PyMOL Python script that loads the backbone (N, CA, C, O; Angstrom):
from pymol import cmd

cmd.read_pdbstr("""\
ATOM      1  N   UNK A   1     107.589  72.963 103.939  1.00  0.00           N
ATOM      2  CA  UNK A   1     106.523  72.399 104.523  1.00  0.00           C
ATOM      3  C   UNK A   1     105.200  73.608 103.315  1.00  0.00           C
ATOM      4  O   UNK A   1     105.298  74.717 102.790  1.00  0.00           O
ATOM      5  N   UNK A   2     104.348  72.757 103.372  1.00  0.00           N
ATOM      6  CA  UNK A   2     103.046  73.231 102.670  1.00  0.00           C
ATOM      7  C   UNK A   2     102.108  73.131 103.362  1.00  0.00           C
ATOM      8  O   UNK A   2     101.879  72.014 103.826  1.00  0.00           O
ATOM      9  N   UNK A   3     101.389  74.029 103.630  1.00  0.00           N
ATOM     10  CA  UNK A   3      99.930  74.381 104.101  1.00  0.00           C
ATOM     11  C   UNK A   3      98.724  74.417 103.198  1.00  0.00           C
ATOM     12  O   UNK A   3      98.360  75.396 102.546  1.00  0.00           O
ATOM     13  N   UNK A   4      98.021  72.977 103.245  1.00  0.00           N
ATOM     14  CA  UNK A   4      96.706  73.206 102.733  1.00  0.00           C
ATOM     15  C   UNK A   4      95.593  73.611 103.522  1.00  0.00           C
ATOM     16  O   UNK A   4      95.521  73.324 104.717  1.00  0.00           O
ATOM     17  N   UNK A   5      94.439  74.472 102.726  1.00  0.00           N
ATOM     18  CA  UNK A   5      93.099  75.264 103.180  1.00  0.00           C
ATOM     19  C   UNK A   5      92.336  73.970 103.814  1.00  0.00           C
ATOM     20  O   UNK A   5      91.970  72.950 103.231  1.00  0.00           O
ATOM     21  N   UNK A   6      92.210  74.321 105.168  1.00  0.00           N
ATOM     22  CA  UNK A   6      90.813  73.218 105.472  1.00  0.00           C
ATOM     23  C   UNK A   6      91.379  71.607 105.363  1.00  0.00           C
ATOM     24  O   UNK A   6      90.464  70.792 105.238  1.00  0.00           O
ATOM     25  N   UNK A   7      92.648  71.082 105.390  1.00  0.00           N
ATOM     26  CA  UNK A   7      92.931  69.680 105.083  1.00  0.00           C
ATOM     27  C   UNK A   7      92.420  69.497 104.282  1.00  0.00           C
ATOM     28  O   UNK A   7      91.625  68.572 104.445  1.00  0.00           O
ATOM     29  N   UNK A   8      92.416  70.085 102.975  1.00  0.00           N
ATOM     30  CA  UNK A   8      91.748  69.461 101.786  1.00  0.00           C
ATOM     31  C   UNK A   8      90.098  69.454 101.763  1.00  0.00           C
ATOM     32  O   UNK A   8      89.470  69.313 100.713  1.00  0.00           O
ATOM     33  N   UNK A   9      89.696  69.564 102.594  1.00  0.00           N
ATOM     34  CA  UNK A   9      88.067  69.360 102.745  1.00  0.00           C
ATOM     35  C   UNK A   9      87.676  70.976 101.938  1.00  0.00           C
ATOM     36  O   UNK A   9      86.558  71.373 102.267  1.00  0.00           O
ATOM     37  N   UNK A  10      88.175  71.601 101.290  1.00  0.00           N
ATOM     38  CA  UNK A  10      87.485  73.224 100.963  1.00  0.00           C
ATOM     39  C   UNK A  10      87.288  72.781  99.581  1.00  0.00           C
ATOM     40  O   UNK A  10      87.884  72.006  98.833  1.00  0.00           O
ATOM     41  N   UNK A  11      86.343  73.464  99.500  1.00  0.00           N
ATOM     42  CA  UNK A  11      85.812  73.894  98.334  1.00  0.00           C
ATOM     43  C   UNK A  11      86.686  74.842  97.753  1.00  0.00           C
ATOM     44  O   UNK A  11      87.044  75.935  98.191  1.00  0.00           O
ATOM     45  N   UNK A  12      87.075  74.060  96.343  1.00  0.00           N
ATOM     46  CA  UNK A  12      87.905  75.563  95.022  1.00  0.00           C
ATOM     47  C   UNK A  12      87.097  76.831  94.975  1.00  0.00           C
ATOM     48  O   UNK A  12      86.056  76.955  94.329  1.00  0.00           O
ATOM     49  N   UNK A  13      87.417  77.358  95.392  1.00  0.00           N
ATOM     50  CA  UNK A  13      87.000  79.104  94.794  1.00  0.00           C
ATOM     51  C   UNK A  13      88.701  80.106  93.783  1.00  0.00           C
ATOM     52  O   UNK A  13      89.924  80.023  93.894  1.00  0.00           O
ATOM     53  N   UNK A  14      87.962  80.737  93.110  1.00  0.00           N
ATOM     54  CA  UNK A  14      88.341  81.299  92.237  1.00  0.00           C
ATOM     55  C   UNK A  14      88.283  83.131  92.965  1.00  0.00           C
ATOM     56  O   UNK A  14      87.486  83.521  92.112  1.00  0.00           O
ATOM     57  N   UNK A  15      88.462  84.065  93.605  1.00  0.00           N
ATOM     58  CA  UNK A  15      88.184  85.192  93.792  1.00  0.00           C
ATOM     59  C   UNK A  15      86.782  84.557  94.584  1.00  0.00           C
ATOM     60  O   UNK A  15      86.749  83.412  95.036  1.00  0.00           O
ATOM     61  N   UNK A  16      85.766  85.421  94.651  1.00  0.00           N
ATOM     62  CA  UNK A  16      84.384  85.694  95.397  1.00  0.00           C
ATOM     63  C   UNK A  16      83.156  84.430  94.775  1.00  0.00           C
ATOM     64  O   UNK A  16      81.931  84.378  94.883  1.00  0.00           O
ATOM     65  N   UNK A  17      83.974  83.689  94.234  1.00  0.00           N
ATOM     66  CA  UNK A  17      82.908  82.541  93.836  1.00  0.00           C
ATOM     67  C   UNK A  17      83.820  81.107  93.730  1.00  0.00           C
ATOM     68  O   UNK A  17      85.048  81.023  93.742  1.00  0.00           O
ATOM     69  N   UNK A  18      83.012  80.211  93.643  1.00  0.00           N
ATOM     70  CA  UNK A  18      83.135  78.546  93.712  1.00  0.00           C
ATOM     71  C   UNK A  18      83.789  78.668  92.188  1.00  0.00           C
ATOM     72  O   UNK A  18      83.683  79.628  91.425  1.00  0.00           O
ATOM     73  N   UNK A  19      84.620  77.196  91.930  1.00  0.00           N
ATOM     74  CA  UNK A  19      84.557  77.093  90.593  1.00  0.00           C
ATOM     75  C   UNK A  19      83.407  76.738  89.804  1.00  0.00           C
ATOM     76  O   UNK A  19      83.413  76.876  88.581  1.00  0.00           O
ATOM     77  N   UNK A  20      82.540  76.342  90.365  1.00  0.00           N
ATOM     78  CA  UNK A  20      81.310  75.821  89.558  1.00  0.00           C
ATOM     79  C   UNK A  20      80.594  76.811  89.088  1.00  0.00           C
ATOM     80  O   UNK A  20      79.937  76.801  88.047  1.00  0.00           O
ATOM     81  N   UNK A  21      80.726  77.776  89.937  1.00  0.00           N
ATOM     82  CA  UNK A  21      79.620  79.056  89.858  1.00  0.00           C
ATOM     83  C   UNK A  21      80.904  79.692  88.604  1.00  0.00           C
ATOM     84  O   UNK A  21      80.518  79.894  87.452  1.00  0.00           O
ATOM     85  N   UNK A  22      82.293  79.940  88.958  1.00  0.00           N
ATOM     86  CA  UNK A  22      82.560  80.693  87.563  1.00  0.00           C
ATOM     87  C   UNK A  22      82.219  79.846  86.270  1.00  0.00           C
ATOM     88  O   UNK A  22      81.549  80.526  85.493  1.00  0.00           O
ATOM     89  N   UNK A  23      82.524  78.317  85.708  1.00  0.00           N
ATOM     90  CA  UNK A  23      81.870  77.947  85.000  1.00  0.00           C
ATOM     91  C   UNK A  23      80.117  78.227  84.695  1.00  0.00           C
ATOM     92  O   UNK A  23      79.860  78.551  83.535  1.00  0.00           O
ATOM     93  N   UNK A  24      79.215  78.144  85.432  1.00  0.00           N
ATOM     94  CA  UNK A  24      78.327  78.274  85.063  1.00  0.00           C
ATOM     95  C   UNK A  24      78.246  80.249  84.484  1.00  0.00           C
ATOM     96  O   UNK A  24      77.474  80.608  83.595  1.00  0.00           O
ATOM     97  N   UNK A  25      79.001  81.030  85.072  1.00  0.00           N
ATOM     98  CA  UNK A  25      78.884  82.320  84.940  1.00  0.00           C
ATOM     99  C   UNK A  25      79.408  82.303  83.469  1.00  0.00           C
ATOM    100  O   UNK A  25      78.804  82.861  82.553  1.00  0.00           O
ATOM    101  N   UNK A  26      80.471  81.682  83.329  1.00  0.00           N
ATOM    102  CA  UNK A  26      81.249  81.613  81.799  1.00  0.00           C
ATOM    103  C   UNK A  26      80.230  81.273  80.796  1.00  0.00           C
ATOM    104  O   UNK A  26      79.691  82.084  80.044  1.00  0.00           O
ATOM    105  N   UNK A  27      80.059  80.296  80.835  1.00  0.00           N
ATOM    106  CA  UNK A  27      78.861  79.725  80.130  1.00  0.00           C
ATOM    107  C   UNK A  27      77.780  80.296  79.652  1.00  0.00           C
ATOM    108  O   UNK A  27      77.244  79.985  78.589  1.00  0.00           O
ATOM    109  N   UNK A  28      77.365  81.260  80.507  1.00  0.00           N
ATOM    110  CA  UNK A  28      76.305  81.947  80.278  1.00  0.00           C
ATOM    111  C   UNK A  28      76.509  83.790  79.818  1.00  0.00           C
ATOM    112  O   UNK A  28      75.681  84.593  79.388  1.00  0.00           O
ATOM    113  N   UNK A  29      77.433  83.886  80.024  1.00  0.00           N
ATOM    114  CA  UNK A  29      78.365  85.437  79.809  1.00  0.00           C
ATOM    115  C   UNK A  29      78.531  84.494  78.363  1.00  0.00           C
ATOM    116  O   UNK A  29      77.423  84.926  78.043  1.00  0.00           O
ATOM    117  N   UNK A  30      78.851  83.731  77.370  1.00  0.00           N
ATOM    118  CA  UNK A  30      78.788  83.393  76.360  1.00  0.00           C
ATOM    119  C   UNK A  30      77.780  83.158  75.960  1.00  0.00           C
ATOM    120  O   UNK A  30      77.850  83.555  74.797  1.00  0.00           O
ATOM    121  N   UNK A  31      76.459  82.616  76.167  1.00  0.00           N
ATOM    122  CA  UNK A  31      75.209  82.450  75.557  1.00  0.00           C
ATOM    123  C   UNK A  31      74.156  83.655  75.591  1.00  0.00           C
ATOM    124  O   UNK A  31      73.228  83.893  74.818  1.00  0.00           O
ATOM    125  N   UNK A  32      74.772  84.621  77.199  1.00  0.00           N
ATOM    126  CA  UNK A  32      74.538  86.229  76.860  1.00  0.00           C
ATOM    127  C   UNK A  32      74.945  86.912  75.263  1.00  0.00           C
ATOM    128  O   UNK A  32      74.242  87.445  74.404  1.00  0.00           O
ATOM    129  N   UNK A  33      76.262  86.642  75.330  1.00  0.00           N
ATOM    130  CA  UNK A  33      76.697  87.536  74.050  1.00  0.00           C
ATOM    131  C   UNK A  33      76.297  87.253  72.874  1.00  0.00           C
ATOM    132  O   UNK A  33      76.093  87.972  71.896  1.00  0.00           O
ATOM    133  N   UNK A  34      76.206  86.227  73.028  1.00  0.00           N
ATOM    134  CA  UNK A  34      75.972  85.576  71.506  1.00  0.00           C
ATOM    135  C   UNK A  34      73.746  86.091  71.358  1.00  0.00           C
ATOM    136  O   UNK A  34      73.308  86.492  70.280  1.00  0.00           O
ATOM    137  N   UNK A  35      73.176  85.995  72.114  1.00  0.00           N
ATOM    138  CA  UNK A  35      72.149  86.145  72.332  1.00  0.00           C
ATOM    139  C   UNK A  35      71.875  87.807  71.820  1.00  0.00           C
ATOM    140  O   UNK A  35      71.038  88.383  71.125  1.00  0.00           O
ATOM    141  N   UNK A  36      72.804  88.097  72.412  1.00  0.00           N
ATOM    142  CA  UNK A  36      72.267  90.066  72.130  1.00  0.00           C
ATOM    143  C   UNK A  36      73.154  90.344  70.928  1.00  0.00           C
ATOM    144  O   UNK A  36      72.907  91.313  70.210  1.00  0.00           O
ATOM    145  N   UNK A  37      74.055  89.631  70.710  1.00  0.00           N
ATOM    146  CA  UNK A  37      74.813  90.166  69.617  1.00  0.00           C
ATOM    147  C   UNK A  37      73.781  89.983  67.729  1.00  0.00           C
ATOM    148  O   UNK A  37      73.513  90.705  66.768  1.00  0.00           O
ATOM    149  N   UNK A  38      73.507  88.211  68.285  1.00  0.00           N
ATOM    150  CA  UNK A  38      72.438  87.714  67.072  1.00  0.00           C
ATOM    151  C   UNK A  38      71.193  88.502  67.230  1.00  0.00           C
ATOM    152  O   UNK A  38      70.917  89.182  66.241  1.00  0.00           O
ATOM    153  N   UNK A  39      70.137  88.601  68.518  1.00  0.00           N
ATOM    154  CA  UNK A  39      69.353  88.623  68.508  1.00  0.00           C
ATOM    155  C   UNK A  39      69.102  89.886  68.656  1.00  0.00           C
ATOM    156  O   UNK A  39      68.318  90.418  67.870  1.00  0.00           O
ATOM    157  N   UNK A  40      69.492  90.367  69.321  1.00  0.00           N
ATOM    158  CA  UNK A  40      69.371  91.953  70.139  1.00  0.00           C
ATOM    159  C   UNK A  40      68.636  91.508  71.800  1.00  0.00           C
ATOM    160  O   UNK A  40      68.328  92.391  72.600  1.00  0.00           O
ATOM    161  N   UNK A  41      68.455  90.089  72.085  1.00  0.00           N
ATOM    162  CA  UNK A  41      67.962  90.027  73.116  1.00  0.00           C
ATOM    163  C   UNK A  41      68.891  90.180  74.595  1.00  0.00           C
ATOM    164  O   UNK A  41      69.963  89.592  74.741  1.00  0.00           O
ATOM    165  N   UNK A  42      68.445  90.832  75.363  1.00  0.00           N
ATOM    166  CA  UNK A  42      69.464  91.261  77.146  1.00  0.00           C
ATOM    167  C   UNK A  42      68.591  90.242  77.911  1.00  0.00           C
ATOM    168  O   UNK A  42      69.384  89.468  78.446  1.00  0.00           O
ATOM    169  N   UNK A  43      67.803  90.020  78.096  1.00  0.00           N
ATOM    170  CA  UNK A  43      67.218  88.934  79.233  1.00  0.00           C
ATOM    171  C   UNK A  43      68.199  87.842  80.077  1.00  0.00           C
ATOM    172  O   UNK A  43      68.083  87.512  81.257  1.00  0.00           O
ATOM    173  N   UNK A  44      69.165  87.407  79.126  1.00  0.00           N
ATOM    174  CA  UNK A  44      69.895  85.914  79.018  1.00  0.00           C
ATOM    175  C   UNK A  44      71.145  86.872  80.381  1.00  0.00           C
ATOM    176  O   UNK A  44      71.202  86.444  81.534  1.00  0.00           O
ATOM    177  N   UNK A  45      72.041  88.187  79.907  1.00  0.00           N
ATOM    178  CA  UNK A  45      72.610  88.929  80.241  1.00  0.00           C
ATOM    179  C   UNK A  45      72.480  89.313  81.692  1.00  0.00           C
ATOM    180  O   UNK A  45      73.369  89.285  82.543  1.00  0.00           O
ATOM    181  N   UNK A  46      70.818  89.794  81.873  1.00  0.00           N
ATOM    182  CA  UNK A  46      70.301  89.693  82.440  1.00  0.00           C
ATOM    183  C   UNK A  46      70.464  89.045  83.902  1.00  0.00           C
ATOM    184  O   UNK A  46      70.826  89.443  85.009  1.00  0.00           O
ATOM    185  N   UNK A  47      70.019  87.866  83.347  1.00  0.00           N
ATOM    186  CA  UNK A  47      69.905  86.450  84.631  1.00  0.00           C
ATOM    187  C   UNK A  47      71.635  86.318  84.928  1.00  0.00           C
ATOM    188  O   UNK A  47      72.004  86.081  86.078  1.00  0.00           O
ATOM    189  N   UNK A  48      72.603  86.481  83.868  1.00  0.00           N
ATOM    190  CA  UNK A  48      73.700  86.119  84.321  1.00  0.00           C
ATOM    191  C   UNK A  48      74.459  86.976  85.163  1.00  0.00           C
ATOM    192  O   UNK A  48      75.347  86.459  85.841  1.00  0.00           O
ATOM    193  N   UNK A  49      74.254  88.227  85.234  1.00  0.00           N
ATOM    194  CA  UNK A  49      74.399  88.870  85.901  1.00  0.00           C
ATOM    195  C   UNK A  49      73.883  89.042  87.195  1.00  0.00           C
ATOM    196  O   UNK A  49      74.070  89.948  88.008  1.00  0.00           O
ATOM    197  N   UNK A  50      73.424  88.354  87.232  1.00  0.00           N
ATOM    198  CA  UNK A  50      71.891  88.622  88.427  1.00  0.00           C
ATOM    199  C   UNK A  50      72.323  87.007  89.417  1.00  0.00           C
ATOM    200  O   UNK A  50      71.720  86.844  90.478  1.00  0.00           O
ATOM    201  N   UNK A  51      73.102  86.198  89.078  1.00  0.00           N
ATOM    202  CA  UNK A  51      73.488  84.840  88.893  1.00  0.00           C
ATOM    203  C   UNK A  51      74.202  85.340  89.859  1.00  0.00           C
ATOM    204  O   UNK A  51      74.015  85.416  91.074  1.00  0.00           O
ATOM    205  N   UNK A  52      75.668  85.918  88.654  1.00  0.00           N
ATOM    206  CA  UNK A  52      76.985  86.358  89.380  1.00  0.00           C
ATOM    207  C   UNK A  52      76.936  86.940  91.062  1.00  0.00           C
ATOM    208  O   UNK A  52      77.292  86.405  92.112  1.00  0.00           O
ATOM    209  N   UNK A  53      76.273  88.392  90.735  1.00  0.00           N
ATOM    210  CA  UNK A  53      76.009  88.774  92.260  1.00  0.00           C
ATOM    211  C   UNK A  53      75.457  87.815  93.098  1.00  0.00           C
ATOM    212  O   UNK A  53      76.176  87.540  94.059  1.00  0.00           O
ATOM    213  N   UNK A  54      73.817  86.895  92.992  1.00  0.00           N
ATOM    214  CA  UNK A  54      73.837  86.367  94.211  1.00  0.00           C
ATOM    215  C   UNK A  54      74.538  85.201  94.773  1.00  0.00           C
ATOM    216  O   UNK A  54      74.188  84.840  95.896  1.00  0.00           O
ATOM    217  N   UNK A  55      75.977  84.207  93.844  1.00  0.00           N
ATOM    218  CA  UNK A  55      76.417  83.889  93.988  1.00  0.00           C
ATOM    219  C   UNK A  55      78.222  84.083  94.834  1.00  0.00           C
ATOM    220  O   UNK A  55      78.948  83.178  95.246  1.00  0.00           O
ATOM    221  N   UNK A  56      78.468  85.572  94.845  1.00  0.00           N
ATOM    222  CA  UNK A  56      79.385  85.738  95.325  1.00  0.00           C
ATOM    223  C   UNK A  56      78.977  85.381  97.160  1.00  0.00           C
ATOM    224  O   UNK A  56      78.058  85.608  97.946  1.00  0.00           O
ATOM    225  N   UNK A  57      80.665  84.522  97.151  1.00  0.00           N
ATOM    226  CA  UNK A  57      80.657  84.060  98.424  1.00  0.00           C
ATOM    227  C   UNK A  57      81.674  84.855  99.454  1.00  0.00           C
ATOM    228  O   UNK A  57      82.716  85.344  99.018  1.00  0.00           O
ATOM    229  N   UNK A  58      81.287  84.960 100.924  1.00  0.00           N
ATOM    230  CA  UNK A  58      82.036  85.447 101.829  1.00  0.00           C
ATOM    231  C   UNK A  58      82.064  84.174 102.723  1.00  0.00           C
ATOM    232  O   UNK A  58      81.088  83.424 102.736  1.00  0.00           O
ATOM    233  N   UNK A  59      82.950  83.973 103.319  1.00  0.00           N
ATOM    234  CA  UNK A  59      82.984  83.085 104.165  1.00  0.00           C
ATOM    235  C   UNK A  59      82.243  81.803 104.526  1.00  0.00           C
ATOM    236  O   UNK A  59      81.746  81.260 105.512  1.00  0.00           O
ATOM    237  N   UNK A  60      82.416  81.608 103.287  1.00  0.00           N
ATOM    238  CA  UNK A  60      81.131  79.956 102.894  1.00  0.00           C
ATOM    239  C   UNK A  60      79.571  80.300 103.224  1.00  0.00           C
ATOM    240  O   UNK A  60      78.745  79.527 103.709  1.00  0.00           O
ATOM    241  N   UNK A  61      79.333  81.971 102.747  1.00  0.00           N
ATOM    242  CA  UNK A  61      77.961  81.903 103.233  1.00  0.00           C
ATOM    243  C   UNK A  61      77.598  82.713 101.408  1.00  0.00           C
ATOM    244  O   UNK A  61      78.585  83.222 100.877  1.00  0.00           O
ATOM    245  N   UNK A  62      76.675  82.752 100.863  1.00  0.00           N
ATOM    246  CA  UNK A  62      76.254  83.179  99.848  1.00  0.00           C
ATOM    247  C   UNK A  62      75.458  84.185  99.883  1.00  0.00           C
ATOM    248  O   UNK A  62      74.594  84.125 100.757  1.00  0.00           O
ATOM    249  N   UNK A  63      75.467  85.472  98.943  1.00  0.00           N
ATOM    250  CA  UNK A  63      74.569  86.438  99.299  1.00  0.00           C
ATOM    251  C   UNK A  63      73.016  86.004  98.878  1.00  0.00           C
ATOM    252  O   UNK A  63      72.114  86.569  99.497  1.00  0.00           O
ATOM    253  N   UNK A  64      72.703  85.148  97.983  1.00  0.00           N
ATOM    254  CA  UNK A  64      71.657  84.191  97.886  1.00  0.00           C
ATOM    255  C   UNK A  64      71.236  83.629  99.410  1.00  0.00           C
ATOM    256  O   UNK A  64      70.366  84.196 100.071  1.00  0.00           O
ATOM    257  N   UNK A  65      71.978  82.418  99.901  1.00  0.00           N
ATOM    258  CA  UNK A  65      72.005  81.751 101.307  1.00  0.00           C
ATOM    259  C   UNK A  65      71.322  83.229 102.262  1.00  0.00           C
ATOM    260  O   UNK A  65      70.162  83.316 102.663  1.00  0.00           O
ATOM    261  N   UNK A  66      72.165  84.029 102.404  1.00  0.00           N
ATOM    262  CA  UNK A  66      72.021  85.279 103.174  1.00  0.00           C
ATOM    263  C   UNK A  66      70.497  85.897 102.915  1.00  0.00           C
ATOM    264  O   UNK A  66      69.797  86.309 103.840  1.00  0.00           O
ATOM    265  N   UNK A  67      70.123  85.898 101.640  1.00  0.00           N
ATOM    266  CA  UNK A  67      68.494  86.178 101.827  1.00  0.00           C
ATOM    267  C   UNK A  67      67.571  85.458 101.998  1.00  0.00           C
ATOM    268  O   UNK A  67      66.391  85.779 102.136  1.00  0.00           O
ATOM    269  N   UNK A  68      68.228  84.002 102.003  1.00  0.00           N
ATOM    270  CA  UNK A  68      67.129  82.982 102.662  1.00  0.00           C
ATOM    271  C   UNK A  68      67.296  83.064 103.854  1.00  0.00           C
ATOM    272  O   UNK A  68      66.283  82.813 104.506  1.00  0.00           O
ATOM    273  N   UNK A  69      68.282  83.348 104.484  1.00  0.00           N
ATOM    274  CA  UNK A  69      67.862  83.008 105.978  1.00  0.00           C
ATOM    275  C   UNK A  69      67.208  84.395 106.628  1.00  0.00           C
ATOM    276  O   UNK A  69      66.509  84.408 107.641  1.00  0.00           O
ATOM    277  N   UNK A  70      67.612  85.662 105.767  1.00  0.00           N
ATOM    278  CA  UNK A  70      67.073  86.748 106.524  1.00  0.00           C
ATOM    279  C   UNK A  70      65.363  86.378 106.332  1.00  0.00           C
ATOM    280  O   UNK A  70      64.603  86.306 107.297  1.00  0.00           O
ATOM    281  N   UNK A  71      64.880  86.137 104.722  1.00  0.00           N
ATOM    282  CA  UNK A  71      63.448  85.571 104.766  1.00  0.00           C
ATOM    283  C   UNK A  71      63.289  84.769 105.602  1.00  0.00           C
ATOM    284  O   UNK A  71      62.118  84.818 105.981  1.00  0.00           O
ATOM    285  N   UNK A  72      63.851  84.036 106.111  1.00  0.00           N
ATOM    286  CA  UNK A  72      63.191  82.509 106.409  1.00  0.00           C
ATOM    287  C   UNK A  72      62.894  83.396 108.013  1.00  0.00           C
ATOM    288  O   UNK A  72      61.764  83.189 108.457  1.00  0.00           O
ATOM    289  N   UNK A  73      63.931  84.475 109.008  1.00  0.00           N
ATOM    290  CA  UNK A  73      64.027  84.740 109.734  1.00  0.00           C
ATOM    291  C   UNK A  73      63.016  85.416 110.315  1.00  0.00           C
ATOM    292  O   UNK A  73      62.334  85.013 111.257  1.00  0.00           O
ATOM    293  N   UNK A  74      62.896  86.723 109.599  1.00  0.00           N
ATOM    294  CA  UNK A  74      61.886  87.746 109.089  1.00  0.00           C
ATOM    295  C   UNK A  74      60.387  87.458 109.164  1.00  0.00           C
ATOM    296  O   UNK A  74      59.551  87.890 109.957  1.00  0.00           O
ATOM    297  N   UNK A  75      60.231  86.397 107.865  1.00  0.00           N
ATOM    298  CA  UNK A  75      58.906  86.330 107.405  1.00  0.00           C
ATOM    299  C   UNK A  75      58.295  84.881 107.529  1.00  0.00           C
ATOM    300  O   UNK A  75      57.142  84.811 107.953  1.00  0.00           O
ATOM    301  N   UNK A  76      58.910  83.803 107.223  1.00  0.00           N
ATOM    302  CA  UNK A  76      58.199  82.305 107.182  1.00  0.00           C
ATOM    303  C   UNK A  76      58.382  81.978 108.543  1.00  0.00           C
ATOM    304  O   UNK A  76      57.400  81.670 109.219  1.00  0.00           O
ATOM    305  N   UNK A  77      59.712  82.011 109.113  1.00  0.00           N
ATOM    306  CA  UNK A  77      59.494  80.836 110.532  1.00  0.00           C
ATOM    307  C   UNK A  77      58.939  81.898 111.870  1.00  0.00           C
ATOM    308  O   UNK A  77      59.087  83.047 112.286  1.00  0.00           O
ATOM    309  N   UNK A  78      58.386  80.930 112.108  1.00  0.00           N
ATOM    310  CA  UNK A  78      57.605  81.660 113.098  1.00  0.00           C
ATOM    311  C   UNK A  78      58.577  81.395 114.785  1.00  0.00           C
ATOM    312  O   UNK A  78      58.731  80.338 115.397  1.00  0.00           O
ATOM    313  N   UNK A  79      59.160  83.011 115.194  1.00  0.00           N
ATOM    314  CA  UNK A  79      59.808  82.850 116.286  1.00  0.00           C
ATOM    315  C   UNK A  79      58.961  82.604 117.714  1.00  0.00           C
ATOM    316  O   UNK A  79      57.734  82.704 117.711  1.00  0.00           O
ATOM    317  N   UNK A  80      59.679  82.286 118.890  1.00  0.00           N
ATOM    318  CA  UNK A  80      59.386  81.493 120.039  1.00  0.00           C
ATOM    319  C   UNK A  80      58.828  83.329 120.779  1.00  0.00           C
ATOM    320  O   UNK A  80      59.396  84.421 120.776  1.00  0.00           O
ATOM    321  N   UNK A  81      57.747  82.944 121.214  1.00  0.00           N
ATOM    322  CA  UNK A  81      56.965  83.867 122.258  1.00  0.00           C
ATOM    323  C   UNK A  81      56.427  83.251 123.601  1.00  0.00           C
ATOM    324  O   UNK A  81      55.670  82.280 123.592  1.00  0.00           O
ATOM    325  N   UNK A  82      56.767  83.737 124.523  1.00  0.00           N
ATOM    326  CA  UNK A  82      56.211  83.396 125.582  1.00  0.00           C
ATOM    327  C   UNK A  82      54.759  84.784 126.218  1.00  0.00           C
ATOM    328  O   UNK A  82      54.467  85.883 125.745  1.00  0.00           O
ATOM    329  N   UNK A  83      54.505  84.442 126.758  1.00  0.00           N
ATOM    330  CA  UNK A  83      53.341  85.355 127.229  1.00  0.00           C
ATOM    331  C   UNK A  83      53.396  84.759 128.915  1.00  0.00           C
ATOM    332  O   UNK A  83      53.296  83.593 129.297  1.00  0.00           O
ATOM    333  N   UNK A  84      53.628  86.264 129.889  1.00  0.00           N
ATOM    334  CA  UNK A  84      53.462  86.039 131.125  1.00  0.00           C
ATOM    335  C   UNK A  84      52.366  87.123 131.262  1.00  0.00           C
ATOM    336  O   UNK A  84      52.150  88.044 130.475  1.00  0.00           O
ATOM    337  N   UNK A  85      51.647  86.807 132.532  1.00  0.00           N
ATOM    338  CA  UNK A  85      50.575  87.558 133.505  1.00  0.00           C
ATOM    339  C   UNK A  85      50.755  88.256 134.739  1.00  0.00           C
ATOM    340  O   UNK A  85      49.786  88.754 135.313  1.00  0.00           O
TER     341      UNK A  85
END
""", "prot")
cmd.dss("prot")
cmd.show_as("cartoon", "prot")
cmd.util.cbc("prot")
cmd.orient("prot")
């Protein structure tokens, strides 16, 4: 008997990232290492590391999604206020 996660509708994940994110991080690391070794430019590796951190997923919510939800709740969306006299 084989058990499949979420009835074969779940996204493919590896460790804490989706496979699409791992591909983007891998390509970013290749470009970053090339830029660092040839030009001495560190910005691509910083951007790749920031993307890798922000795309970590816990239970279908990434860190970037959590930051967006928190900003929307605390800053950008008006909360419901009732004034009673």
